[in-house]
C-alpha positions as MATLAB code, in Angstrom:
seq = 'MDTTIRIGSRLFLGDITFSHGISRSGYFNKRESHDLEMYGLTLEGLYSGVLTATNEEEQQFVEQVMQDEESSLYPVKLWKKYLAAVQKSKRRHGFMASESKSSAPAPAIAEVEMDDF';
ca = [
      -8.067  -19.818    1.539;
      -6.716  -23.280    1.705;
      -3.572  -22.856    3.208;
      -1.278  -23.774    6.327;
      -0.346  -20.325    6.882;
      -1.482  -19.129   10.370;
      -4.625  -17.136   10.950;
      -3.994  -13.708   12.523;
      -4.692  -13.198   16.294;
      -7.069  -10.276   15.378;
      -8.650   -9.000   11.789;
      -6.297   -7.177    9.623;
      -7.972   -3.704    8.998;
      -5.161   -2.801    6.618;
      -3.090    0.325    6.375;
      -4.521    3.743    7.402;
      -5.048    3.951    3.643;
      -8.051    1.853    3.852;
      -9.940    3.836    6.502;
     -13.331    2.403    5.737;
     -11.933   -1.110    5.797;
     -10.324   -3.362    3.040;
     -13.733   -4.591    1.761;
     -14.819   -1.161    0.861;
     -11.652   -0.164   -0.681;
     -12.573   -1.207   -4.152;
      -9.215   -2.883   -4.823;
     -10.239   -6.325   -3.587;
     -12.922   -8.643   -4.443;
     -15.022  -10.263   -1.600;
     -12.661  -13.630   -1.244;
      -9.439  -11.462   -1.405;
     -10.857   -8.957    1.265;
     -12.107  -11.815    3.379;
      -8.478  -13.710    3.124;
      -6.818  -10.233    3.966;
      -8.695   -9.641    6.952;
      -8.102  -13.166    8.298;
      -4.518  -13.768    7.483;
      -3.109  -10.155    6.960;
      -1.592   -9.951   10.273;
       0.364  -13.014    9.677;
       1.474  -12.225    6.222;
       2.315   -8.633    7.365;
       4.607  -10.068   10.185;
       6.104  -12.548    7.723;
       6.928   -9.863    5.317;
       8.432   -7.433    7.750;
      10.598  -10.085    9.419;
       8.632   -9.631   12.827;
       7.289  -13.216   12.589;
       9.254  -16.292   11.633;
       8.186  -18.991    9.380;
       6.745  -22.011   11.273;
       5.936  -24.248    8.233;
       6.813  -24.857    4.647;
       4.404  -22.669    3.041;
       5.233  -19.782    5.275;
       8.780  -20.276    4.396;
       8.009  -20.163    0.621;
       6.001  -17.094    1.197;
       8.965  -15.342    2.780;
      11.266  -16.227   -0.136;
       8.931  -15.574   -3.004;
       7.187  -12.323   -1.757;
      10.714  -10.512   -1.822;
      11.306  -11.461   -5.538;
      10.168   -9.469   -8.508;
       9.106  -12.466  -10.428;
       5.609  -13.959  -10.731;
       4.511  -16.444   -7.960;
       2.059  -19.186   -8.216;
       1.385  -18.953   -4.447;
      -1.758  -17.381   -3.874;
      -0.780  -15.616   -0.574;
       2.120  -14.126   -2.358;
       0.002  -12.890   -5.232;
      -2.612  -11.473   -2.592;
      -0.037   -9.636   -0.600;
       1.760   -8.052   -3.504;
      -1.721   -6.882   -4.675;
      -2.309   -5.399   -1.254;
       1.275   -3.555   -1.484;
       0.403   -2.414   -4.809;
      -2.969   -1.051   -3.500;
      -1.316    0.974   -0.672;
       1.153    2.403   -3.122;
      -1.366    3.332   -5.740;
      -3.698    4.921   -2.960;
      -0.866    7.029   -1.423;
      -0.352    8.825   -4.761;
      -1.922   12.202   -4.705;
      -2.940   14.440   -7.624;
      -3.963   18.107   -7.274;
      -3.085   21.618   -7.816;
       0.127   22.051   -5.958;
       3.096   24.059   -6.995;
       6.029   21.786   -8.042;
       9.314   22.305   -5.867;
      11.040   23.991   -8.703;
       8.532   26.362   -9.036;
       8.029   27.070   -5.416;
      11.675   27.664   -4.855;
      12.134   30.346   -7.726;
      11.691   33.918   -6.494;
       8.529   35.566   -7.005;
       8.371   37.812  -10.037;
       8.746   41.457   -9.277;
       5.713   43.546   -9.744;
       6.366   46.550  -11.833;
       5.376   49.736   -9.908;
       3.192   51.993  -12.104;
       2.852   55.795  -10.739;
      -0.494   57.306  -10.780;
       0.945   60.344  -12.651;
       1.482   58.352  -15.754;
      -2.367   57.902  -16.467;
];
């Protein structure tokens, strides 16, 4: 990535969501996963407010990543794609009773006397 954004102090491994690594997640191509691994800690710090911007490009990142509008800045696009992948992977589908069904009382089972047969 041709940028003035600082490289992270260590590799960015992603959220717990990507337990096998960002490159194996299937959400990112080779370039994107490499860039996330190199710059992800800095992007995460700038996004969360832990780090302060030290140059103009980092300041643009902070301003544009919070907006809903489409950005032309590559790091903003990449970070938004990462956030979308984390949200998408946290959705779970399965056979689970919904809250409305689980909070309703169980239907009463009719008792049948053996004398009726």
